[in-house]
VOTI-616431 format. One line per 3 residues: number of its first residue (from 1); their letters; for each residue x, y, z of C-alpha. Coordinates in Angstrom, 3 decimals. Layout:
VOTI-616431
NUM) a) X/Y/Z  ...
This chain:
VOTI-616431
1) mlt) 0.000/0.000/0.000  1.010/3.590/-0.523  2.027/5.718/2.433
4) fle) -0.010/8.770/3.384  2.551/11.191/1.938  2.882/9.192/-1.285
7) arq) -0.880/9.078/-1.762  -1.378/12.775/-1.068  1.400/13.669/-3.496
10) lvl) -0.193/11.517/-6.202  -3.478/13.333/-5.687  -1.860/16.739/-6.081
13) ehi) 0.018/15.646/-9.208  -3.336/14.932/-10.882  -4.983/18.241/-9.931
16) tpl) -4.930/21.234/-12.275  -6.266/24.724/-11.463  -9.653/25.730/-12.809
19) tpg) -9.869/28.269/-15.619  -9.732/31.727/-14.015  -12.229/34.517/-14.564
22) tva) -13.072/38.011/-13.360  -15.480/38.882/-10.553  -16.586/42.040/-8.803
25) ldq) -14.342/42.890/-5.862  -17.145/42.323/-3.349  -17.567/38.759/-4.667
28) alg) -13.875/37.873/-4.352  -13.548/37.160/-0.624  -11.866/33.810/-0.032
31) laa) -10.885/33.324/-3.674  -7.311/33.223/-4.976  -5.856/35.902/-7.228
34) aed) -5.288/34.537/-10.723  -2.366/36.861/-11.457  -0.051/39.393/-9.830
37) lra) -2.025/42.575/-9.122  -0.021/45.809/-9.146  -0.978/49.335/-8.120
40) aep) -1.939/51.624/-10.997  -1.535/54.602/-8.637  0.229/55.260/-5.336
43) vpp) -1.500/54.998/-1.959  -2.036/57.564/-0.638  -2.305/59.333/-4.002
46) ftn) -1.152/62.687/-2.553  0.638/63.894/0.555  -1.948/64.626/3.262
49) sam) -2.456/65.285/6.930  -2.733/62.390/9.367  -4.297/64.582/12.081
52) dgy) -6.644/67.477/12.662  -4.280/70.371/13.375  -2.083/72.988/11.764
55) alr) 0.114/72.545/8.706  3.336/74.541/8.906  7.067/74.552/8.360
58) asd) 8.761/72.762/11.262  11.547/75.347/11.128  9.064/78.106/11.955
61) grd) 8.377/76.552/15.354  11.794/75.149/16.207  12.349/77.474/19.177
64) asd) 8.894/76.944/20.745  8.701/75.994/24.441  6.379/76.389/27.406
67) tip) 8.246/79.464/28.545  8.758/80.986/25.092  5.833/79.981/22.851
70) vrl) 5.812/80.705/19.153  2.704/82.333/17.685  1.971/82.028/13.958
73) pvt) -0.800/83.666/11.929  -3.351/81.246/10.434  -4.002/82.113/6.797
76) ggl) -6.774/79.637/5.945  -8.221/76.206/6.388  -8.267/72.901/4.504
79) sag) -10.710/70.016/4.871  -10.592/66.578/3.243  -11.621/66.795/-0.400
82) nip) -10.446/70.381/-0.857  -7.342/71.527/-2.723  -4.880/74.137/-1.353
85) kga) -5.238/77.493/-3.129  -1.545/78.259/-3.003  1.741/77.616/-1.289
88) lqp) 2.151/78.128/2.436  4.000/81.347/3.141  6.969/81.181/5.554
91) gta) 6.100/82.060/9.132  2.413/81.122/8.746  0.179/78.105/9.374
94) vri) -2.958/76.625/7.831  -5.736/74.935/9.788  -5.979/71.400/8.304
97) mtg) -8.224/68.361/8.795  -7.308/64.675/8.586  -6.957/63.555/4.975
100) apm) -6.682/67.043/3.498  -3.838/67.630/0.992  -0.774/69.312/2.440
103) peg) -0.162/72.774/0.964  3.084/73.304/-0.876  5.810/74.403/1.551
106) ads) 4.280/72.747/4.639  6.282/69.826/6.018  4.660/69.054/9.378
109) vvp) 1.310/69.003/11.164  0.876/69.937/14.812  -2.256/68.350/16.368
112) ieh) -4.894/70.797/17.605  -4.645/69.458/21.152  -0.964/70.418/21.280
115) tln) -1.667/74.119/20.627  -3.396/77.205/21.903  -5.415/78.789/19.140
118) gad) -7.718/81.564/18.173  -9.630/82.568/15.059  -6.586/83.710/13.136
121) wve) -3.575/82.539/15.159  -2.041/79.419/16.651  0.473/79.216/19.478
124) lrk) 3.052/76.433/19.711  4.576/75.457/23.050  6.757/72.633/21.737
127) spk) 9.080/72.469/18.773  7.395/70.403/16.008  9.214/67.476/14.432
130) lga) 9.964/67.629/10.727  7.467/65.407/8.868  5.319/64.747/11.929
133) nvr) 1.728/63.628/11.228  2.179/63.773/7.462  1.261/60.871/5.162
136) rag) 3.539/60.980/2.140  2.211/60.094/-1.311  2.981/56.438/-1.999
139) edi) 4.276/55.695/1.505  1.761/52.837/1.831  1.864/51.457/-1.724
142) slg) 4.113/52.754/-4.465  3.066/53.180/-8.083  3.463/49.783/-9.766
145) glv) 4.031/48.052/-6.431  2.821/44.483/-5.948  -0.511/44.594/-4.139
148) vgh) -1.516/40.926/-4.220  0.559/38.082/-5.595  -0.661/35.272/-7.850
151) gtt) -2.351/32.585/-5.783  -2.864/34.781/-2.726  -6.094/34.167/-0.816
154) lrp) -8.187/37.332/-0.803  -9.043/38.105/2.815  -10.621/41.359/4.089
157) gei) -7.172/42.980/4.193  -6.486/42.164/0.553  -9.973/43.364/-0.418
160) avl) -9.325/46.692/1.329  -5.990/47.250/-0.416  -7.411/46.276/-3.804
163) aat) -10.250/48.748/-3.316  -7.776/51.483/-2.387  -5.820/50.872/-5.584
166) gfa) -8.845/50.906/-7.872  -9.593/47.213/-8.491  -13.373/47.133/-8.922
169) qvp) -12.965/43.813/-10.774  -10.346/41.179/-9.954  -9.045/38.137/-11.832
172) vfh) -9.559/35.057/-9.650  -9.886/31.300/-9.727  -13.515/30.311/-9.278
175) rak) -14.876/28.116/-6.511  -14.844/24.409/-7.325  -18.163/22.551/-7.506
178) vai) -17.911/19.330/-5.503  -20.523/16.618/-5.956  -21.154/14.552/-2.828
181) ltt) -22.636/11.058/-3.075  -23.396/8.989/-0.016  -24.281/5.345/-0.572
184) gne) -25.982/2.717/1.542  -29.417/1.155/2.015  -29.225/1.901/5.730
187) lid) -29.050/5.697/5.374  -31.900/8.100/6.073  -32.074/11.878/6.305
190) cgm) -31.107/13.560/9.557  -34.654/14.777/10.108  -36.140/11.268/10.014
193) tpg) -36.563/8.703/12.776  -34.439/5.599/12.109  -36.235/2.309/11.681
196) pgq) -34.700/-1.119/12.304  -31.185/-1.246/10.841  -31.222/2.395/9.718
199) ird) -28.905/5.260/10.639  -28.999/8.974/9.927  -26.707/10.141/7.144
202) ani) -24.220/12.410/8.930  -21.641/12.202/6.154  -23.451/14.234/3.520
205) hal) -23.935/17.136/5.940  -20.454/16.923/7.446  -18.708/16.760/4.079
208) aaq) -20.824/19.546/2.621  -19.916/21.722/5.617  -16.246/20.951/5.097
211) ira) -16.420/21.792/1.400  -18.083/25.136/2.194  -15.460/25.847/4.851
214) fgg) -12.750/25.096/2.295  -14.244/27.614/-0.138  -15.879/25.110/-2.496
217) ipv) -19.512/24.695/-3.536  -21.117/21.414/-2.453  -23.508/19.826/-4.941
220) ffp) -25.908/17.430/-3.241  -27.254/14.205/-4.696  -29.901/11.989/-3.104
223) rvp) -28.590/9.142/-1.027  -27.792/6.266/-3.347  -29.047/2.771/-2.423
226) ddr) -26.765/-0.251/-2.772  -27.981/-0.953/-6.277  -25.477/-1.170/-9.131
229) erv) -27.777/0.314/-11.768  -28.694/3.243/-9.533  -25.023/3.836/-8.656
232) dtv) -24.166/3.940/-12.377  -26.931/6.468/-13.101  -26.194/8.862/-10.240
235) lae) -22.467/8.659/-10.871  -22.966/9.816/-14.468  -25.248/12.657/-13.345
238) ala) -22.777/13.806/-10.714  -19.802/13.794/-13.045  -21.666/15.992/-15.498
241) scd) -22.183/18.728/-12.926  -18.988/18.990/-10.883  -15.283/19.787/-10.892
244) lll) -14.535/17.115/-8.288  -16.530/14.133/-7.039  -16.677/12.670/-3.538
247) ttg) -18.320/9.340/-2.831  -18.629/7.887/0.654  -19.091/4.187/1.236
250) gvs) -19.123/1.464/-1.378  -15.361/1.507/-1.992  -14.337/-1.561/-0.002
253) vgd) -14.657/-5.222/-1.013  -18.120/-6.102/0.279  -20.859/-7.695/-1.796
256) ydf) -22.692/-4.365/-2.013  -19.726/-2.064/-2.595  -20.564/-0.907/-6.124
259) vkp) -18.699/2.396/-6.426  -15.383/0.883/-7.497  -16.804/-1.363/-10.225
262) ale) -19.078/1.436/-11.443  -16.126/3.785/-11.827  -14.060/1.136/-13.587
265) aag) -16.908/0.371/-15.981  -17.164/4.083/-16.798  -13.507/4.102/-17.822
268) ael) -12.018/5.769/-14.753  -8.239/5.588/-14.389  -7.351/4.174/-10.971
271) vfw) -4.548/6.227/-9.430  -4.537/4.317/-6.141  -6.744/2.305/-3.857
274) rva) -5.930/1.696/-0.206  -3.420/3.684/1.819  -1.387/2.612/4.852
277) qkp) -3.263/4.839/7.297  -5.851/4.635/10.044  -8.584/5.648/9.816
280) ggp) -9.233/5.793/6.075  -7.366/2.746/4.778  -9.801/1.914/1.934
283) lgf) -9.363/5.299/0.262  -9.550/5.374/-3.526  -8.645/8.012/-6.075
286) wml) -9.512/7.969/-9.776  -9.454/10.310/-12.760  -12.441/10.126/-15.079
289) ngt) -12.451/12.342/-18.173  -10.296/14.868/-16.334  -12.438/14.910/-13.185
292) pvf) -10.837/13.815/-9.891  -12.906/11.244/-8.007  -12.373/10.372/-4.353
295) gip) -13.822/7.144/-3.012  -13.962/7.806/0.717  -14.750/5.256/3.436
298) gnp) -18.197/5.530/4.945  -17.198/5.630/8.624  -17.957/9.238/9.586
301) vaa) -14.643/10.066/11.252  -12.641/8.453/8.465  -14.683/10.390/5.901
304) mlm) -14.063/13.745/7.574  -10.357/13.094/8.097  -9.839/12.033/4.497
307) vee) -11.586/15.163/3.274  -9.364/17.265/5.535  -6.076/15.575/4.635
310) yvr) -6.602/14.867/0.920  -9.546/16.796/-0.491  -8.708/20.136/1.110
313) pal) -5.233/20.484/-0.453  -6.597/19.170/-3.761  -9.375/21.767/-3.728
316) rkm) -6.965/24.547/-2.815  -4.742/23.653/-5.763  -7.790/23.437/-8.031
319) mgh) -8.933/26.878/-6.852  -5.514/28.416/-7.467  -4.337/29.006/-3.895
322) rfl) -0.591/29.291/-3.427  -0.425/27.468/-0.088  -2.026/24.024/0.100
325) hrp) -1.278/22.505/3.497  -2.222/23.380/7.052  0.464/24.687/9.412
328) trr) 2.299/21.981/11.360  3.926/22.091/14.793  5.366/19.723/17.335
331) atl) 3.472/19.322/20.595  3.811/17.405/23.823  1.245/14.616/24.227
334) dqp) -0.661/14.742/27.518  -1.442/11.046/27.877  0.005/7.746/26.648
337) wsk) -1.212/6.102/23.453  -0.448/2.785/21.776  -1.362/0.700/18.759
340) sgp) -2.788/-2.770/19.198  0.261/-4.085/17.335  2.590/-3.366/14.409
343) dgr) 0.446/-2.415/11.388  2.691/-0.289/9.172  0.136/2.523/9.162
346) vhf) 0.141/6.217/9.906  -2.474/6.972/12.575  -4.426/10.235/12.758
349) lrv) -5.464/11.108/16.320  -8.009/13.800/17.094  -6.557/16.154/19.684
352) var) -7.101/19.468/21.398  -3.982/21.606/20.988  -3.377/24.400/23.477
355) eta) -0.586/26.824/24.183  1.019/26.641/27.635  3.946/28.356/29.317
358) sgl) 6.081/25.328/28.457  4.959/25.152/24.814  2.220/23.533/22.727
361) raa) 0.464/20.554/24.303  -2.031/18.080/22.843  -4.749/16.066/24.587
364) ltg) -6.714/13.246/22.963  -10.404/14.056/22.499  -11.419/10.612/23.740
367) pqg) -11.702/7.182/22.125  -10.176/7.219/18.652  -12.270/4.662/16.754
370) sgi) -13.289/5.634/13.217  -16.962/5.502/14.225  -16.595/7.778/17.280
373) lss) -17.957/10.915/15.669  -18.025/12.801/18.979  -14.215/12.759/18.925
376) mlc) -14.444/15.507/16.276  -16.355/17.931/18.506  -13.443/19.520/20.349
379) ana) -10.608/18.631/17.992  -8.603/21.534/16.607  -5.669/19.468/15.367
382) lav) -4.655/16.025/14.191  -1.681/14.242/15.701  0.104/12.291/12.955
385) iqe) 1.661/9.144/14.407  4.259/7.569/12.143  4.152/3.966/10.918
388) tdl) 7.064/2.907/13.104  5.658/4.317/16.347  3.937/1.525/18.279
391) ala) 3.420/3.488/21.491  3.896/6.985/22.834  4.362/7.842/26.478
394) age) 2.843/10.912/28.059  5.260/13.775/27.525  6.527/12.585/24.138
397) svl) 6.574/14.868/21.114  4.043/14.465/18.288  3.541/16.205/14.949
400) lhl) 0.298/18.169/14.682  -1.668/19.311/11.651  -3.397/22.450/12.955
403) tel) -6.809/22.026/11.373  -8.298/25.362/12.425  -5.513/27.546/11.062
406) aed) -5.278/28.788/7.497  -2.548/27.475/5.240  -0.920/30.876/4.702
409) h) -0.758/31.846/8.388
C-alpha cells in the first residue's frame, strides 16, 4: 500500500487549477488571485495630513517651548476633499483636517490638542518634528508596487488594499463545484426517525460543511441505495455537474460495494486504492475524463479526516491558492497512546492543541475509533503518528496538523 505522503502527493500531481475569470471585488472574498495585481496609482495618491491640526514649516516653530511659545498667523483652512489654493508662506500656518492635501511648503502638522489657538492665530509650546503627522504620497503602496501576488487568498485585508488601488474587478480562480454522493441502504435523512437497521446520514452534511469551509460549492445528490444500476446512473449525473466528485461508502470489497466497479466500468483511471493509514485505509482516487474522483470510506470520522487531509489540499490547488497545506507544529502529548500491534500505518489522532507556558500541548479528544464521531467535537488538530511508532508515552513529542488555522498563516 502507498504511504499517506505518497498518496497525497499523487493526488496533487493529478490536480490542475480551474480556468480563471473576473469577478466584482465584493464577490472575491476567499478566492485566490489569478495573477499578480499591481498598483496603478500610489497609496495615498497625494501627501496629506494624518491629524486634525495645523500645517506649517517645522523650522518656523523650532524654538517653541512652554516658557517661550511661538505664535503664527493662520491664513486659511483645509478640509478633506479640498485643494490648497496656493503655497504656504513662511512664518504662517494653515488649519488642516485629517486627509486634506498638504499645501506646498508645509512639512509638518501639529495636532490641535498640542496648541493654543484663536480665530486667526495658533500658538506652539513645543518644537514640532519635521514630517510629523504627514502621510507621504505612496508611503503605503508605491506606483506599480505588488498589491496581491498570484495565488494569494483574498481576505478582508487584501480586499481593502485592492479597493484602495482601484480594483473594482479582480481576476480570480472560481470556486470548485464538488458533488457529494453517499451510498448505503441503511441511510436516512437527519430529520427522520431511524427504523430497524437504519442510521442517519451524517456524512453528507459533514462533508458539505467541510467543502463550504474550504471555499468550495457542495452539490448534493440523493442518497444512493446499494444498487449497481442506480449507482451507475447517479455517478454519471454527478460527473456531469462537478469539478470534483466525492463518494462515501461502497469503496471496499463487500458484496454491495458498487462504487469501485461502477467507476471502472465508466472508464475511470485508478490512481490508487488503499493507503497505509488509520482511519481511512480503503481510500480510492480515480481520474475520469479529467475529473478527480475520491472514493472515501463511509465511517464518519474516516470520511471527515480524508476530506481534511486529501480533499482540502486538492481543492486549494484546483482553486488556485498558493499554499495548500495546514500549518504543522510539534506538541507534547498529555497522555500515553499505543497501537494494538505493528500495522505499518500512519495513525491520525483527534486532539485538542493548546498553548502553555512550556509550549504547545495536545490532549486526545477521547476514544479514537473511526466511528466515534463525537471525537471531532473539540478537535482543533490532528496528531500524525508515524508507521514505526507503536506506542507513545505521556510527555513525548508528536507532529500536529493544525486544522483550524489557514494554510498561509
